[in-house]
N, C-alpha and C positions, 0 to 999 in steps of 0.2 A: 629305481625310483625309492623316494622316499616315501615312507609308512602316513598314507590318511587319517582322518580324525573327520568323522561327520556329526556336526551338530543339527540338529531336528530345534524348529518349535512349528507354532502353527500356521505362518504366515509360510514360509518356503524351510525347504533343506539348503543348507550351506556347506559343501564339500573343499574341507580348508585345506591346501596341501600344508607339505611343511615348509615352502618355496610362499618366507611370509608377501611378498610380494607377485604370488600371482595361488587366482581357486576359482572356484564353477559355484557359484549361485543359481539354483534349480527350484525356480518359480510349478507352487500347485498346480494351477490353475492356468489349461492353456494360453483362451481367450485373453482374461487378465495380462495374462506374458505379452502375447500380442501385442496388446495394446501396451503396456510400457514399454518394449522394443521399441513401436513407431512404427508405420509405414515405412516399406523398405531398409528398417533400421534407424531411422533419423532420429532416435533418440540415443539411440548406444553414440551413433557419429559423435550424435552434439555432445556426452558427455566424453566423449576419447579428443575432441577439438579444446574446451575447454579445463581439462586435467589431465592433461598430457600421458594418457592412456592404451592400451590394447581393450577392446570391446567385441569381443566375435560370438552372435547366436546360435545355436542351434534348437530345436526345439521351441521347447518353455524351457531352454539353462543357455544361462549368459558367462563364456571363460572373462576373464579381466586381467592384464596383470601389466604394470606395468609401479610407475613410486609404491614404496611402498606406502605413503602419507594421500596420496593422489587416486590409488586402490582403495585403501577403508574409505575416502571422501565418497566415493561411488560406487560404491553396499550404500554406506546409511542416503544418501543422494535415492537408490536404486530400492530400497528398503518400502522407506518413505513414500513413496510414489504408486508400487506396491498396494501399501494400506489406505494406499487413498482412491485406488480401483477398488479395494475390497468391503471397506466403507460409502461404496455407490458414484463417484467423483472420479470425474476422466484427467487421460493427461494430456498437456496440450503443448506447443515444445516452449511455452514460458514456467511451465508448472517443475519443467527443468531444468528451466534454469534456476527458478525462487531453490528449487529442491539442492542447485550443487552452489551458488549463491551461498548458501545455507552448514551445505554442509561445508562447507569452505572453513567458514566466519570459525565453526568450530572447533576447528579448529587453530585457530589465527591468539594470540595473547591480548584479545582485544576481542576476545567471547564473552556473550551476557552470561548472564546468573540466570537465565532460563532456558540455555540450550543442555544439555546431555551431548557429554560431548566422546565420549566412550561405545554406549551402544546405540542410541539411535540419535532422529532431528526429534523435537518436540517443537513445533511452529505455531509463537499462534494467531485461533483462524475465527473466520466468520461467516455463521451460517444463518442465512435465510432459506423460507422456503425454497426456495428457487435458485440458489446457488450456492453454494461453500467456495467460501476464497480462504484460503495459505500466507500467511506471512513470505515474499520469491527473495526481501534481504532481511540483514540483522533490524534496522532499526524500523523499515515495520514492521516486525515483529516488536518492537520497542513500545512504536507508535501506537498497538492495535494492546498493545498490553492496558497503558497510558489509558484510553477509552472505554477500558473498564472500568481502572480506580480513581478517576478523576473527573471529577464536576465537571469544570477548565479545561482542556487541552488549547494546547499550540500544532500546531505540525507548520515546519517553515523550512522552504528550500525549491527547487527549481522543479521546473513543469515536470510532470514522466516517471514523478515516484509514486502517484498513488495518495497522493496528502488528499482528497477529496474524497473519491471511488471512495477509498475504507474511509473516510467520514459519515459518506453517503447511506456505506451499506451499513456499519456498527448502528445507525441512527432505525433504519427498516430494521434490521432484529429488535431493536428493543421496541421499534412499536409494533412486531410480531408474540414481545413473551409479552406483554400488557403492561410492560417498564415506565411506558412513557404515554401520554396519551396523542402525541402530538411528534407534525415533521414540520420543523420553518425551518426555510432554507436560504439565505440568504445572498445578496451580493450585492457589492456601491456600485451602478449605471457609471463609471466615470469616464465611459468616452463618450457619451452620451449628453455629460456634463445640460445644460438650461438648454439642450435642442431636440430634449423628448418629445416635445411637443408641435414643434414641424414633423416630427414621423407620422405616418399615415393604419390609422386605428385608433382603439382603445387602448386608456392603461396597459391589459394587458401584452396585447401584439405586438403594443408603444418595446415591453421589459423584455419581451422573451429573449429576444434575439443575444442578449447577456445574462443571463440564467438559462441560455439551453445545456452547458458541460451538463449541471446539479438536474434536469432533465432525464438526458440521456443517459447517470449512473443509475440515478432512481427507477429508469424501466428494465434494465437491470441485473436489477433488486430484486422488483415485483411483477407479478403479470401486472400487464396494458391495463386489461381493463379494472383489475383492482386501484391500479396508480386516480387511473381516469376519479374513480366514482373518492377513492380520498380524498383528489382533488376539491369536488365538486361540492364534496360536506366538510370542508376545512382541515378534515383532520393531516392533508397535509399544505403543507403553505410554502407558495414558491413567487418569493418579493425583493422588492427593492432594498435595501437598508434605508431611506429615507422613511418606509413604509413601521420601522420598527418606535420610529422615534415618539413617544410618552406610556408605552407599553410595559404590560409587564405578564413576562415567557417563562407561566409555570407550568409542568406536567408535564415537558417538552423536552426533544431531542433538536437542540437549536445548532444551524450552523451559520459561518459565514464565512463564503469564498477569495477567492482573491483581495481579503483584507488590506496589504498592503499598500491598497488601492482609497485606502477610509483617512481622513483631516483626522488628530488631536479628538477634538471634540465628539464627532461620532465617535470613530470607538470606546471612549471613552461611557457616550452615550449607550453605547450596542449592551458592555461589557453589565454595564448594572440595571440591565432587561432582566438578568439572572434572576428565573425567582423559587418557589419548593420544587422541590422533586424536579429539575429539568438539572439536563449536559448541557452546555456549551460547545460545541467546537471551532475553533478560526484554523482556516490557513490564510496560505500567502509565500511570495514570494519574494525576500525583500529587492531581491538585484532588479524586480521590474516593475518598477514604482510608476503611473502615470498619472500620477499629480501633475501641475505647476511648477515651474521653477519658482526653488523658495519656500510653495510647502509641505510643510514633513508630516513621513506617512503615520499616521495613525498605531500601526504594527507593528514599526522600531518601535519607536515610542515604547508600546504597554511593553514590549520584550524590556528595554530599562529597568523601567520601573516598576515591571512587575514582578519582580525578579531573585527567588526564593521565597515567597508568596504563598504562605501556607494552602497546597486542595490546587495548583498549578501544577502543571504540569508542561515541559516546551520538549517537542522532537526536535530538534536539527535534522535534517534530509541534503549530502549531496551527489552531486554528479554521479558516482559508485550506485547510489537505490533509483535512479533513473532505469524501469519497468519497460520503460517500450522499446522499438528496435535500435538494438544497441549504437547505430550511429548516433543517433537521439544524446547517448550519454557521453559519446563522446563528441563535440558540436556544443552540451555545454560545459561540459571541461576545458574548449578549447577556450568561447567568453569568459572562462571566468579566468580561468588565466590573462587574457587576455587588458579586462580589467583590471587587475589586481595590476598589470603594469602601468595604467593607465594611472588608475590609483598614486600608485608611487612612484610618477610620473609628476603630479600636480603637486604631492605636498613636497615635493624634494625645488618646485617651483619658489612656491608661496614664502 
């Protein structure tokens, strides 16, 4: 047996064998180690499947062996997740997936400058009183950092990438910090069109089905009773885009979701609502426009017109950033491939 080197830290002791492809991690807290490995070691199995390594648990230790690059990625992922448990967080399968993605990205040639390559993962986080959210993909990391530094942020890309969820989480964080006085969440009710008048109930009941995803994200970030009180007091406002006309939105975190379904005039109207000490976040998927044929998407146009304008950040998500069920990512990728073939065919026919 070769000589062994012992490396200690406040979170764990690592016994690193000179065989670089095999090492043992020993975690000091038995309860945290059990949560880290998962029920029936399911989190370790996920590491094995994604990184093509072997991870065998014994007590509060785990033996990892395999390719040098992959085993180091597993080490960084486990270190990050253990630190999350130490800080009072939890570890779900989706958190493990996210840590793996970020560990792999740290070794990619296109690694973000915000990533620490060798020692540990450094993921952007959004913390509210109810929960703390960590970036699960490099693009989410870039998006969350853009939300912190820019007054106007566009988050564009396919469904399931966390664009709206993270935007609402950031808005809730700003409200809790006292950085803004209110949150305004909006969507164009394009699916209803002029038929809103034929739906039963008052205006709130008519438009709520179109704003439900915003409500869901909000309740996930804040206690339900506080959300209800804030809505009643006008601290949180959830309204269709048409209600924004003629207003100046100051001291507010303002989110426009499903922005691909705005017209050019609606988008210009919304952008010019930005007031003093306001933060504006616009999310949408340019490939999912529901506007009538021949009507140009205000989101697509704005991305072209505002390209390079100082103070505006644009973060583009792709199918690899889908953080829902893995099958969703493959579905999005398949549709994108089909659309690319159709576009190429149409250009050939012209």
